[in-house]
N, CA and C atoms as a LAMMPS dump frame, in Angstrom:
ITEM: TIMESTEP
0
ITEM: NUMBER OF ATOMS
483
ITEM: BOX BOUNDS ff ff ff
-5.0000000000000000e+02 5.0000000000000000e+02
-5.0000000000000000e+02 5.0000000000000000e+02
-5.0000000000000000e+02 5.0000000000000000e+02
ITEM: ATOMS id mol type element x y z
1 1 1 N -151.705 -40.394 -178.77
2 1 2 C -152.915 -40.656 -179.43
3 1 3 C -153.044 -42.079 -179.892
4 2 1 N -154.29 -42.712 -179.759
5 2 2 C -154.474 -44.046 -180.045
6 2 3 C -154.698 -44.233 -181.518
7 3 1 N -154.06 -45.251 -182.075
8 3 2 C -154.171 -45.456 -183.536
9 3 3 C -155.421 -46.416 -183.771
10 4 1 N -156.173 -45.991 -184.714
11 4 2 C -157.351 -46.781 -185.09
12 4 3 C -156.918 -47.86 -186.2
13 5 1 N -157.084 -49.046 -185.753
14 5 2 C -156.682 -50.146 -186.71
15 5 3 C -157.861 -50.867 -187.252
16 6 1 N -157.638 -51.621 -188.327
17 6 2 C -158.73 -52.377 -188.825
18 6 3 C -159.332 -53.288 -187.87
19 7 1 N -158.478 -53.896 -187.027
20 7 2 C -159.001 -54.842 -185.966
21 7 3 C -159.932 -54.107 -185.1
22 8 1 N -159.608 -52.905 -184.591
23 8 2 C -160.479 -52.129 -183.686
24 8 3 C -161.806 -51.871 -184.347
25 9 1 N -161.799 -51.428 -185.625
26 9 2 C -163.065 -51.122 -186.278
27 9 3 C -163.93 -52.333 -186.469
28 10 1 N -163.322 -53.49 -186.867
29 10 2 C -164.121 -54.7 -187.006
30 10 3 C -164.755 -55.124 -185.607
31 11 1 N -163.889 -55.115 -184.595
32 11 2 C -164.351 -55.468 -183.223
33 11 3 C -165.503 -54.515 -182.709
34 12 1 N -165.305 -53.308 -182.965
35 12 2 C -166.36 -52.3 -182.548
36 12 3 C -167.679 -52.525 -183.401
37 13 1 N -167.567 -52.799 -184.626
38 13 2 C -168.814 -53.006 -185.447
39 13 3 C -169.449 -54.315 -185.072
40 14 1 N -168.648 -55.405 -184.732
41 14 2 C -169.192 -56.632 -184.371
42 14 3 C -169.879 -56.47 -182.953
43 15 1 N -169.303 -55.75 -182.081
44 15 2 C -169.909 -55.538 -180.735
45 15 3 C -171.215 -54.781 -180.83
46 16 1 N -171.273 -53.746 -181.71
47 16 2 C -172.529 -53.004 -181.912
48 16 3 C -173.561 -53.898 -182.476
49 17 1 N -173.182 -54.688 -183.443
50 17 2 C -174.246 -55.589 -184.142
51 17 3 C -174.734 -56.665 -183.039
52 18 1 N -173.84 -57.149 -182.264
53 18 2 C -174.274 -58.172 -181.239
54 18 3 C -175.262 -57.428 -180.258
55 19 1 N -174.95 -56.222 -179.843
56 19 2 C -175.808 -55.528 -178.906
57 19 3 C -177.227 -55.286 -179.591
58 20 1 N -177.211 -54.98 -180.783
59 20 2 C -178.526 -54.758 -181.528
60 20 3 C -179.333 -56.05 -181.561
61 21 1 N -178.603 -57.155 -181.858
62 21 2 C -179.31 -58.494 -181.946
63 21 3 C -179.914 -58.809 -180.607
64 22 1 N -179.089 -58.676 -179.559
65 22 2 C -179.484 -59.141 -178.222
66 22 3 C -180.717 -58.19 -177.727
67 23 1 N -180.708 -56.924 -178.084
68 23 2 C -181.774 -56.091 -177.697
69 23 3 C -183.105 -56.486 -178.421
70 24 1 N -182.92 -56.818 -179.712
71 24 2 C -184.159 -57.314 -180.472
72 24 3 C -184.701 -58.566 -179.931
73 25 1 N -183.747 -59.493 -179.595
74 25 2 C -184.217 -60.826 -179.087
75 25 3 C -184.872 -60.788 -177.748
76 26 1 N -184.448 -59.733 -176.977
77 26 2 C -184.987 -59.672 -175.629
78 26 3 C -186.502 -59.397 -175.589
79 27 1 N -187.053 -58.727 -176.654
80 27 2 C -188.445 -58.443 -176.689
81 27 3 C -189.192 -59.229 -177.739
82 28 1 N -188.509 -59.999 -178.612
83 28 2 C -189.078 -60.752 -179.683
84 28 3 C -189.924 -61.854 -179.098
85 29 1 N -191.175 -61.929 -179.52
86 29 2 C -192.033 -63.007 -179.079
87 29 3 C -192.581 -62.878 -177.638
88 30 1 N -192.324 -61.805 -176.997
89 30 2 C -192.824 -61.691 -175.614
90 30 3 C -194.291 -61.417 -175.623
91 31 1 N -194.971 -62.003 -174.643
92 31 2 C -196.489 -61.816 -174.659
93 31 3 C -196.823 -60.282 -174.604
94 32 1 N -197.874 -59.942 -175.279
95 32 2 C -198.392 -58.561 -175.314
96 32 3 C -199.418 -58.225 -174.243
97 33 1 N -199.564 -59.189 -173.353
98 33 2 C -200.529 -58.96 -172.313
99 33 3 C -199.852 -58.567 -170.976
100 34 1 N -200.522 -57.853 -170.2
101 34 2 C -200.048 -57.451 -168.851
102 34 3 C -201.109 -57.822 -167.819
103 35 1 N -200.652 -58.356 -166.74
104 35 2 C -201.554 -58.675 -165.65
105 35 3 C -201.851 -57.376 -164.874
106 36 1 N -203.026 -57.127 -164.517
107 36 2 C -203.367 -55.957 -163.753
108 36 3 C -203.999 -56.506 -162.487
109 37 1 N -203.321 -56.153 -161.396
110 37 2 C -203.814 -56.535 -160.009
111 37 3 C -204.866 -55.552 -159.527
112 38 1 N -205.882 -56.107 -158.87
113 38 2 C -206.878 -55.155 -158.247
114 38 3 C -206.306 -54.676 -157
115 39 1 N -206.636 -53.43 -156.619
116 39 2 C -206.162 -52.82 -155.367
117 39 3 C -206.742 -53.556 -154.221
118 40 1 N -205.942 -53.751 -153.156
119 40 2 C -206.448 -54.417 -151.946
120 40 3 C -207.664 -53.682 -151.358
121 41 1 N -208.541 -54.548 -150.792
122 41 2 C -209.718 -53.963 -150.123
123 41 3 C -209.374 -53.288 -148.868
124 42 1 N -210.03 -52.187 -148.599
125 42 2 C -209.7 -51.476 -147.357
126 42 3 C -210.147 -52.235 -146.194
127 43 1 N -209.409 -52.217 -145.163
128 43 2 C -209.737 -52.834 -143.843
129 43 3 C -210.499 -51.836 -143.066
130 44 1 N -211.71 -52.142 -142.541
131 44 2 C -212.386 -51.243 -141.682
132 44 3 C -211.637 -51.019 -140.402
133 45 1 N -211.647 -49.783 -139.863
134 45 2 C -210.968 -49.46 -138.651
135 45 3 C -211.856 -50.086 -137.537
136 46 1 N -211.165 -50.46 -136.438
137 46 2 C -211.877 -51.115 -135.358
138 46 3 C -212.846 -50.213 -134.579
139 47 1 N -212.601 -48.906 -134.619
140 47 2 C -213.558 -47.916 -133.941
141 47 3 C -214.704 -47.483 -134.705
142 48 1 N -214.621 -47.702 -136.07
143 48 2 C -215.716 -47.237 -136.928
144 48 3 C -216.798 -48.376 -137.094
145 49 1 N -218.011 -48.035 -137.225
146 49 2 C -219.085 -49.074 -137.336
147 49 3 C -218.891 -49.766 -138.66
148 50 1 N -219.101 -51.062 -138.746
149 50 2 C -218.959 -51.838 -139.891
150 50 3 C -219.942 -51.467 -140.942
151 51 1 N -219.452 -51.254 -142.145
152 51 2 C -220.292 -50.736 -143.231
153 51 3 C -220.441 -51.914 -144.214
154 52 1 N -221.664 -52.202 -144.596
155 52 2 C -221.862 -53.292 -145.532
156 52 3 C -221.634 -52.719 -146.951
157 53 1 N -220.984 -53.55 -147.837
158 53 2 C -220.81 -53.06 -149.183
159 53 3 C -222.081 -52.835 -149.92
160 54 1 N -222.149 -51.739 -150.673
161 54 2 C -223.288 -51.399 -151.47
162 54 3 C -223.473 -52.423 -152.619
163 55 1 N -224.656 -52.985 -152.784
164 55 2 C -224.989 -53.921 -153.768
165 55 3 C -225.397 -53.204 -155.004
166 56 1 N -224.712 -53.634 -156.149
167 56 2 C -225.048 -52.94 -157.428
168 56 3 C -226.009 -53.868 -158.151
169 57 1 N -226.992 -53.304 -158.806
170 57 2 C -227.869 -54.196 -159.551
171 57 3 C -227.139 -54.903 -160.715
172 58 1 N -227.439 -56.223 -160.844
173 58 2 C -226.832 -56.946 -161.925
174 58 3 C -227.684 -56.906 -163.141
175 59 1 N -226.94 -56.862 -164.32
176 59 2 C -227.678 -56.907 -165.566
177 59 3 C -228.115 -58.32 -165.872
178 60 1 N -229.228 -58.483 -166.441
179 60 2 C -229.733 -59.781 -166.798
180 60 3 C -229.119 -60.275 -168.109
181 61 1 N -228.07 -61.052 -168.049
182 61 2 C -227.348 -61.493 -169.259
183 61 3 C -228.29 -62.245 -170.244
184 62 1 N -229.179 -63.034 -169.604
185 62 2 C -230.033 -63.855 -170.419
186 62 3 C -230.96 -62.989 -171.292
187 63 1 N -231.371 -61.866 -170.729
188 63 2 C -232.278 -61.035 -171.491
189 63 3 C -231.474 -60.283 -172.606
190 64 1 N -230.155 -60.063 -172.313
191 64 2 C -229.331 -59.377 -173.288
192 64 3 C -228.788 -60.325 -174.395
193 65 1 N -229.057 -61.653 -174.225
194 65 2 C -228.611 -62.577 -175.146
195 65 3 C -227.163 -62.981 -174.981
196 66 1 N -226.631 -62.935 -173.745
197 66 2 C -225.25 -63.3 -173.471
198 66 3 C -224.465 -62.143 -172.943
199 67 1 N -223.102 -62.226 -173.222
200 67 2 C -222.271 -61.186 -172.722
201 67 3 C -222.092 -60.067 -173.751
202 68 1 N -220.99 -59.389 -173.689
203 68 2 C -220.708 -58.194 -174.541
204 68 3 C -220.76 -58.577 -175.933
205 69 1 N -221.413 -57.758 -176.848
206 69 2 C -221.403 -57.926 -178.273
207 69 3 C -220.044 -57.632 -178.836
208 70 1 N -219.484 -58.611 -179.523
209 70 2 C -218.172 -58.403 -180.147
210 70 3 C -218.341 -57.785 -181.497
211 71 1 N -219.292 -58.271 -182.317
212 71 2 C -219.341 -57.844 -183.731
213 71 3 C -220.702 -58.242 -184.263
214 72 1 N -220.975 -57.736 -185.432
215 72 2 C -222.148 -58.148 -186.247
216 72 3 C -221.674 -59.449 -187.048
217 73 1 N -222.596 -60.257 -187.304
218 73 2 C -222.258 -61.442 -188.1
219 73 3 C -221.688 -61.019 -189.458
220 74 1 N -222.086 -59.951 -190.015
221 74 2 C -221.605 -59.481 -191.331
222 74 3 C -220.09 -59.029 -191.225
223 75 1 N -219.605 -58.764 -189.973
224 75 2 C -218.152 -58.347 -189.802
225 75 3 C -217.251 -59.596 -190.016
226 76 1 N -217.719 -60.77 -189.904
227 76 2 C -216.887 -61.97 -189.947
228 76 3 C -217.028 -62.634 -191.308
229 77 1 N -216.056 -62.569 -192.19
230 77 2 C -216.154 -63.14 -193.487
231 77 3 C -216.214 -64.678 -193.426
232 78 1 N -216.995 -65.199 -194.357
233 78 2 C -217.137 -66.685 -194.497
234 78 3 C -215.748 -67.179 -194.983
235 79 1 N -215.266 -68.241 -194.243
236 79 2 C -213.95 -68.813 -194.625
237 79 3 C -212.857 -68.031 -194.032
238 80 1 N -213.141 -67.083 -193.1
239 80 2 C -212.155 -66.244 -192.524
240 80 3 C -212.501 -65.916 -191.06
241 81 1 N -212.077 -64.741 -190.665
242 81 2 C -212.335 -64.373 -189.188
243 81 3 C -211.886 -63.013 -188.879
244 82 1 N -211.932 -62.653 -187.635
245 82 2 C -211.469 -61.324 -187.201
246 82 3 C -210.922 -61.512 -185.76
247 83 1 N -209.817 -60.842 -185.461
248 83 2 C -209.11 -60.858 -184.129
249 83 3 C -209.614 -59.63 -183.402
250 84 1 N -210.088 -59.861 -182.199
251 84 2 C -210.457 -58.784 -181.264
252 84 3 C -209.364 -58.761 -180.16
253 85 1 N -208.377 -57.895 -180.462
254 85 2 C -207.159 -57.861 -179.592
255 85 3 C -207.462 -57.493 -178.18
256 86 1 N -208.321 -56.487 -177.912
257 86 2 C -208.528 -56.148 -176.529
258 86 3 C -209.275 -57.168 -175.734
259 87 1 N -210.073 -58.069 -176.368
260 87 2 C -210.798 -59.132 -175.655
261 87 3 C -209.969 -60.493 -175.716
262 88 1 N -208.764 -60.435 -176.487
263 88 2 C -207.956 -61.608 -176.696
264 88 3 C -208.761 -62.788 -177.188
265 89 1 N -209.695 -62.517 -178.211
266 89 2 C -210.487 -63.513 -178.777
267 89 3 C -210.388 -63.351 -180.376
268 90 1 N -210.51 -64.41 -181.011
269 90 2 C -210.619 -64.491 -182.413
270 90 3 C -211.925 -65.202 -182.839
271 91 1 N -212.721 -64.589 -183.675
272 91 2 C -214.004 -65.184 -184.094
273 91 3 C -213.843 -65.593 -185.571
274 92 1 N -214.233 -66.793 -185.948
275 92 2 C -214.145 -67.236 -187.32
276 92 3 C -215.568 -67.715 -187.811
277 93 1 N -215.598 -67.793 -189.115
278 93 2 C -216.809 -68.393 -189.779
279 93 3 C -216.376 -69.369 -190.866
280 94 1 N -216.056 -70.625 -190.399
281 94 2 C -215.501 -71.655 -191.341
282 94 3 C -216.496 -71.868 -192.501
283 95 1 N -217.807 -71.989 -192.223
284 95 2 C -218.797 -72.124 -193.244
285 95 3 C -219.951 -71.159 -192.999
286 96 1 N -220.731 -70.867 -194.009
287 96 2 C -221.793 -69.909 -193.829
288 96 3 C -222.635 -70.145 -192.632
289 97 1 N -222.759 -69.146 -191.763
290 97 2 C -223.612 -69.202 -190.528
291 97 3 C -223.038 -69.95 -189.406
292 98 1 N -221.875 -70.513 -189.509
293 98 2 C -221.212 -71.268 -188.414
294 98 3 C -220.074 -70.493 -187.787
295 99 1 N -220.346 -69.898 -186.654
296 99 2 C -219.343 -69.028 -186.019
297 99 3 C -218.602 -69.829 -184.891
298 100 1 N -217.308 -69.604 -184.835
299 100 2 C -216.487 -70.229 -183.766
300 100 3 C -215.666 -69.085 -183.107
301 101 1 N -215.234 -69.375 -181.854
302 101 2 C -214.369 -68.395 -181.151
303 101 3 C -213.287 -69.124 -180.481
304 102 1 N -212.082 -68.501 -180.472
305 102 2 C -210.926 -69.11 -179.83
306 102 3 C -210.167 -68.018 -179.075
307 103 1 N -209.303 -68.419 -178.161
308 103 2 C -208.379 -67.505 -177.506
309 103 3 C -207.522 -66.965 -178.613
310 104 1 N -207.138 -65.607 -178.546
311 104 2 C -206.207 -65.054 -179.463
312 104 3 C -204.788 -65.166 -179.011
313 105 1 N -204.51 -65.943 -177.967
314 105 2 C -203.242 -66.025 -177.408
315 105 3 C -202.541 -67.329 -177.853
316 106 1 N -201.482 -67.174 -178.632
317 106 2 C -200.754 -68.322 -179.222
318 106 3 C -200.249 -69.235 -178.116
319 107 1 N -200.411 -70.555 -178.352
320 107 2 C -199.985 -71.5 -177.389
321 107 3 C -198.457 -71.763 -177.386
322 108 1 N -197.773 -71.171 -178.389
323 108 2 C -196.318 -71.386 -178.431
324 108 3 C -195.566 -70.454 -177.476
325 109 1 N -195.803 -69.136 -177.636
326 109 2 C -194.985 -68.199 -176.835
327 109 3 C -195.85 -67.126 -176.148
328 110 1 N -197.197 -67.202 -176.289
329 110 2 C -198.02 -66.286 -175.64
330 110 3 C -198.298 -64.982 -176.407
331 111 1 N -197.898 -64.928 -177.719
332 111 2 C -198.137 -63.693 -178.476
333 111 3 C -199.589 -63.706 -178.874
334 112 1 N -200.092 -62.561 -179.248
335 112 2 C -201.462 -62.371 -179.712
336 112 3 C -201.444 -62.72 -181.227
337 113 1 N -202.355 -63.555 -181.687
338 113 2 C -202.486 -63.83 -183.082
339 113 3 C -202.926 -62.57 -183.732
340 114 1 N -202.577 -62.414 -185.031
341 114 2 C -202.798 -61.079 -185.763
342 114 3 C -203.753 -61.153 -186.871
343 115 1 N -203.795 -62.164 -187.645
344 115 2 C -204.632 -62.176 -188.843
345 115 3 C -205.282 -63.506 -189.028
346 116 1 N -206.296 -63.575 -189.871
347 116 2 C -207.019 -64.766 -190.227
348 116 3 C -207.026 -64.714 -191.818
349 117 1 N -206.426 -65.74 -192.378
350 117 2 C -206.411 -65.795 -193.831
351 117 3 C -206.255 -67.273 -194.301
352 118 1 N -206.669 -67.578 -195.47
353 118 2 C -206.491 -68.894 -196.047
354 118 3 C -206.873 -70.051 -195.112
355 119 1 N -207.989 -69.824 -194.359
356 119 2 C -208.565 -70.857 -193.441
357 119 3 C -207.686 -71.07 -192.2
358 120 1 N -206.784 -70.106 -191.883
359 120 2 C -205.931 -70.295 -190.698
360 120 3 C -205.909 -68.951 -189.921
361 121 1 N -205.718 -69.088 -188.622
362 121 2 C -205.454 -68.058 -187.705
363 121 3 C -203.976 -67.971 -187.565
364 122 1 N -203.321 -66.792 -187.857
365 122 2 C -201.894 -66.681 -187.907
366 122 3 C -201.292 -65.84 -186.856
367 123 1 N -200.24 -66.427 -186.245
368 123 2 C -199.396 -65.689 -185.234
369 123 3 C -198.218 -65.122 -185.882
370 124 1 N -197.968 -63.856 -185.617
371 124 2 C -196.795 -63.162 -186.311
372 124 3 C -195.463 -63.474 -185.586
373 125 1 N -195.404 -63.903 -184.423
374 125 2 C -194.178 -64.049 -183.725
375 125 3 C -193.279 -65.156 -184.299
376 126 1 N -193.74 -66.343 -184.402
377 126 2 C -192.942 -67.457 -184.862
378 126 3 C -193.588 -68.261 -186.041
379 127 1 N -194.7 -67.743 -186.504
380 127 2 C -195.334 -68.37 -187.722
381 127 3 C -196.301 -69.502 -187.487
382 128 1 N -196.779 -69.634 -186.3
383 128 2 C -197.726 -70.708 -185.962
384 128 3 C -198.992 -70.387 -186.711
385 129 1 N -199.772 -71.444 -187.129
386 129 2 C -201.043 -71.257 -187.866
387 129 3 C -201.987 -72.307 -187.207
388 130 1 N -203.224 -71.757 -186.99
389 130 2 C -204.253 -72.657 -186.368
390 130 3 C -205.497 -72.701 -187.249
391 131 1 N -206.161 -73.84 -187.258
392 131 2 C -207.43 -74.035 -188.125
393 131 3 C -208.495 -73.148 -187.552
394 132 1 N -209.283 -72.514 -188.62
395 132 2 C -210.412 -71.639 -188.173
396 132 3 C -211.606 -72.549 -187.81
397 133 1 N -211.519 -73.856 -188.059
398 133 2 C -212.657 -74.707 -187.766
399 133 3 C -212.673 -75.163 -186.295
400 134 1 N -211.461 -75.524 -185.736
401 134 2 C -211.376 -76.089 -184.312
402 134 3 C -210.193 -75.549 -183.576
403 135 1 N -209.447 -74.643 -184.096
404 135 2 C -208.324 -74.1 -183.345
405 135 3 C -207.117 -74.928 -183.28
406 136 1 N -207.162 -76.118 -184.015
407 136 2 C -206.068 -77.017 -183.891
408 136 3 C -204.829 -76.482 -184.668
409 137 1 N -203.615 -77.039 -184.367
410 137 2 C -202.376 -76.436 -184.991
411 137 3 C -202.362 -76.922 -186.457
412 138 1 N -202.267 -75.945 -187.353
413 138 2 C -202.108 -76.361 -188.812
414 138 3 C -200.699 -76.306 -189.149
415 139 1 N -199.849 -75.49 -188.456
416 139 2 C -198.432 -75.399 -188.799
417 139 3 C -197.815 -74.838 -187.546
418 140 1 N -196.629 -75.451 -187.118
419 140 2 C -195.97 -75.153 -185.934
420 140 3 C -195.183 -73.87 -185.987
421 141 1 N -194.562 -73.555 -184.887
422 141 2 C -194.036 -74.353 -183.803
423 141 3 C -194.951 -74.593 -182.632
424 142 1 N -196.15 -73.972 -182.676
425 142 2 C -197.074 -74.22 -181.496
426 142 3 C -197.366 -75.721 -181.391
427 143 1 N -197.452 -76.22 -180.122
428 143 2 C -197.664 -77.6 -179.956
429 143 3 C -199.138 -77.949 -179.52
430 144 1 N -199.952 -76.926 -179.22
431 144 2 C -201.282 -77.204 -178.795
432 144 3 C -202.288 -76.23 -179.479
433 145 1 N -203.565 -76.616 -179.403
434 145 2 C -204.565 -75.869 -180.102
435 145 3 C -204.926 -74.565 -179.303
436 146 1 N -205.554 -73.586 -179.996
437 146 2 C -206.119 -72.435 -179.288
438 146 3 C -207.247 -72.882 -178.479
439 147 1 N -207.433 -72.325 -177.321
440 147 2 C -208.529 -72.593 -176.402
441 147 3 C -209.827 -72.078 -176.999
442 148 1 N -210.855 -72.974 -177.074
443 148 2 C -212.174 -72.562 -177.589
444 148 3 C -212.889 -71.674 -176.611
445 149 1 N -213.547 -70.66 -177.106
446 149 2 C -214.335 -69.733 -176.281
447 149 3 C -215.754 -69.838 -176.619
448 150 1 N -216.618 -69.626 -175.587
449 150 2 C -218.02 -69.722 -175.813
450 150 3 C -218.574 -68.338 -176.371
451 151 1 N -219.354 -68.458 -177.39
452 151 2 C -220.023 -67.305 -177.956
453 151 3 C -221.468 -67.661 -178.204
454 152 1 N -222.283 -66.682 -178.458
455 152 2 C -223.665 -66.919 -178.867
456 152 3 C -223.965 -65.936 -180.009
457 153 1 N -224.761 -66.403 -180.895
458 153 2 C -225.198 -65.499 -182.029
459 153 3 C -226.736 -65.173 -181.73
460 154 1 N -226.95 -63.91 -181.504
461 154 2 C -228.258 -63.411 -181.194
462 154 3 C -228.672 -62.541 -182.294
463 155 1 N -229.513 -62.954 -183.24
464 155 2 C -229.842 -62.208 -184.393
465 155 3 C -228.616 -61.994 -185.262
466 156 1 N -228.202 -60.744 -185.399
467 156 2 C -226.961 -60.396 -186.183
468 156 3 C -225.836 -60.051 -185.342
469 157 1 N -225.893 -60.279 -184.012
470 157 2 C -224.89 -59.953 -183.058
471 157 3 C -224.148 -61.167 -182.574
472 158 1 N -222.805 -61.049 -182.464
473 158 2 C -222.026 -62.149 -181.863
474 158 3 C -221.614 -61.62 -180.49
475 159 1 N -221.884 -62.459 -179.561
476 159 2 C -221.587 -62.041 -178.111
477 159 3 C -220.749 -63.181 -177.441
478 160 1 N -219.856 -62.759 -176.512
479 160 2 C -219.097 -63.615 -175.66
480 160 3 C -220.247 -64.201 -174.689
481 161 1 N -220.161 -65.457 -174.48
482 161 2 C -221.159 -66.148 -173.626
483 161 3 C -220.78 -66.032 -172.155
């Protein structure tokens, strides 16, 4: 029978702790986005007559006031903002009636920013903070600003341009 010694217990506990740390670090700060590839277009067979793709009617974006409506202007607090995770966009209102939009992807490690508070857009992964006015870095480790996104305000709706 093998004798359990203090050394074996300490080594086993240390090895288990190291495994837990390495597992946690392997996913810490990893981007939360996944690329989705479009399926390849089907090649027409040589003996079948060539079929032209069906044209779908396009929506008139100008008539709709821009792209998809993200929110009502009342949803964005003055001096704050809101993160739209599925669109990877954060919309802010630095001063009354002045709306800005930025990419919600942190320039440090590609994480999605999570909150807007105290005039900053905050990344939970490593603590980077960005200005709600221009997306510039307010506190690192991010080295570059958030990319500005085009939006339009149509009445009380904020839309991606």
